[in-house]
C-alpha positions in Angstrom: -113.0 35.4 -195.5 -116.0 34.6 -197.6 -118.2 35.1 -194.6 -116.6 38.5 -194.3 -117.6 39.2 -197.8 -121.2 38.1 -197.1 -121.6 40.2 -193.9 -119.5 43.1 -195.2 -121.4 43.1 -198.5 -124.7 43.3 -196.6 -123.4 46.1 -194.5 -122.6 48.1 -197.6 -125.9 47.3 -199.3 -127.8 48.6 -196.1 -126.3 52.1 -196.0 -124.4 53.0 -199.1 -126.1 56.2 -200.3 -126.6 59.9 -199.7 -125.2 60.6 -196.1 -127.4 63.5 -195.3 -129.4 63.1 -192.2 -131.8 65.1 -190.0 -132.2 63.1 -186.8 -130.3 61.7 -183.9 -129.3 58.5 -185.7 -126.5 59.1 -188.2 -127.5 56.0 -190.1 -131.2 57.0 -190.8 -130.0 59.1 -193.9 -131.6 60.4 -197.0 -129.8 57.7 -198.9 -131.3 54.9 -196.6 -134.7 56.3 -197.2 -134.3 55.7 -201.0 -132.7 52.3 -200.9 -134.9 49.7 -202.7 -136.2 46.8 -200.7 -134.2 44.2 -202.6 -131.0 45.6 -201.1 -132.3 44.9 -197.5 -133.5 41.5 -198.6 -130.1 40.7 -200.0 -128.4 42.2 -196.9 -130.4 39.9 -194.6 -130.0 36.8 -196.8 -126.4 37.2 -197.0 -126.1 37.0 -193.2 -127.0 33.3 -193.3 -124.2 31.9 -195.4 -122.1 34.6 -193.6 -122.6 33.3 -190.0 -122.2 29.7 -191.2 -118.8 30.5 -192.7 -117.8 32.6 -189.8 -118.6 29.7 -187.4 -116.5 27.3 -189.5 -113.5 29.7 -189.5 -113.6 30.8 -185.9 -114.2 27.2 -184.5 -111.2 26.1 -186.7 -109.0 28.7 -185.1 -109.2 26.7 -181.8 -106.8 24.1 -183.4 -104.1 26.8 -183.2 -104.3 26.8 -179.3 -101.9 24.6 -177.4 -103.7 23.7 -174.2 -106.9 21.5 -173.9 -108.4 23.8 -171.2 -107.8 26.9 -173.2 -109.2 25.4 -176.4 -112.3 24.5 -174.3 -112.7 28.1 -173.0 -112.3 29.6 -176.5 -114.7 27.1 -177.9 -117.6 28.2 -175.5 -116.8 31.9 -175.7 -116.9 31.6 -179.5 -120.3 29.7 -179.4 -121.8 32.5 -177.1 -120.1 35.2 -179.3 -121.6 33.9 -182.5 -125.2 34.0 -181.1 -126.0 37.7 -181.5 -124.4 38.3 -185.0 -127.7 37.7 -186.9 -129.9 39.2 -184.2 -127.9 42.5 -184.4 -127.9 42.4 -188.2 -131.7 41.8 -188.2 -132.2 44.6 -185.8 -130.7 47.2 -188.0 -132.1 45.7 -191.2 -135.7 45.9 -189.9 -135.5 49.5 -188.8 -133.9 50.5 -192.1 -136.5 48.5 -194.0 -139.2 50.3 -192.1 -137.7 53.7 -192.6 -137.4 53.1 -196.4 -140.9 51.8 -196.6 -142.4 54.7 -194.7 -140.6 57.1 -196.8 -141.7 55.5 -200.0 -145.4 55.1 -199.0 -146.6 58.5 -197.8 -145.4 58.4 -194.2 -142.2 60.3 -194.7 -143.2 63.0 -192.0 -143.5 60.2 -189.4 -140.6 57.9 -190.6 -137.8 59.4 -188.5 -139.8 59.6 -185.3 -141.1 56.1 -185.6 -137.7 54.6 -186.4 -135.8 56.5 -183.8 -138.5 55.5 -181.2 -138.2 51.9 -182.2 -134.5 52.0 -181.9 -134.5 53.7 -178.4 -137.0 51.0 -177.3 -134.6 48.2 -178.2 -131.3 49.9 -178.2 -130.2 47.7 -175.2 -129.7 45.0 -177.8 -126.6 46.8 -179.1 -124.5 46.7 -175.9 -125.7 43.3 -174.9 -124.7 41.8 -178.3 -121.3 43.5 -178.2 -120.8 42.2 -174.6 -121.3 38.6 -175.9 -119.4 39.1 -179.2 -116.1 40.6 -177.9 -114.9 38.3 -175.1 -113.7 35.6 -177.5 -111.4 38.1 -179.2 -110.1 39.5 -175.9 -109.4 35.9 -174.9 -107.7 35.2 -178.1 -105.4 38.3 -177.6 -104.6 36.9 -174.1 -103.7 33.4 -175.6 -101.5 34.9 -178.2 -99.7 37.5 -176.0 -99.0 34.8 -173.3 -97.7 32.3 -176.0 -100.5 29.8 -175.7 -101.0 29.5 -179.6 -98.9 28.4 -182.5 -98.4 32.1 -183.5 -95.6 34.3 -182.3 -96.7 36.6 -179.4 -96.3 39.6 -181.7 -99.3 38.3 -183.7 -101.5 39.3 -180.7 -101.4 42.8 -182.2 -103.1 41.7 -185.3 -106.2 41.0 -183.1 -109.5 41.9 -184.8 -110.4 44.5 -182.1 -107.1 46.3 -182.6 -107.7 46.3 -186.4 -111.2 47.6 -185.7 -109.9 50.5 -183.7 -107.4 51.3 -186.4 -110.0 51.2 -189.2 -112.3 53.3 -187.1 -109.6 55.9 -186.9 -109.2 55.8 -190.7 -113.0 56.2 -191.2 -112.9 59.4 -189.1 -110.5 60.9 -191.5 -112.6 60.1 -194.6 -114.9 62.9 -195.9 -118.6 62.4 -195.3 -119.8 60.4 -198.2 -121.7 57.2 -199.3 -118.3 55.5 -199.2 -117.7 56.5 -195.6 -121.1 55.3 -194.6 -120.6 51.8 -196.2 -117.0 51.6 -194.9 -118.0 52.4 -191.3 -121.0 50.2 -191.2 -118.8 47.3 -192.5 -115.9 47.8 -190.1 -116.2 44.6 -188.2 -116.3 42.5 -191.4 -113.4 44.5 -192.8 -111.4 44.0 -189.6 -112.3 40.3 -189.7 -111.1 39.8 -193.3 -107.8 41.4 -192.5 -107.3 39.3 -189.5 -108.0 36.1 -191.4 -105.9 37.2 -194.1 -102.9 37.8 -191.7 -103.3 34.5 -190.1 -103.5 32.8 -193.6 -100.4 34.7 -194.7 -98.4 33.6 -191.6 -99.6 30.0 -192.1 -98.3 29.9 -195.7 -95.0 31.4 -194.7 -94.7 29.0 -191.7 -95.3 25.9 -193.9 -92.6 27.1 -196.3 
């Protein structure tokens, strides 16, 4: 959950601001252009303790799996899934940093075109990263729904991907604002903190 605060805090630091935008990318906003560099520095710095804490927690989850074979599959899917977290975070931070720097140093007229062009060149990174990150959570759903974990099968529906979809729906109902930008950018971390919290709550209740 501390890892969620690190990553989620970074996500909010990256985009919380005026949501007005002019280009194709909704996150290249007027607010992003005005964000001071220290916020991007901090957003990137928080990713390092964040990924360490995520790793500790997600690898610990395998102790809740009954079968040795299933634990091994989860272990490797988790290792592969953790790989792109910082890469994807860095990708967005670098583009946003460049956007803010160009706007603040006399290149505002070219900032949008340059940053949209950079994104389009490397946009393949996003689906590839997601394709590596998501299988472990899909597999965790399978393990829970088939009764291969210590949790009741109904807990499968607290899966982080289901929580993400629900929170995404909530974000669409929010008025366009700085809060919505931060909330939407931090959806994965917000979903993760709820997921960890639900498992923790169930664990405390089970022990009692």
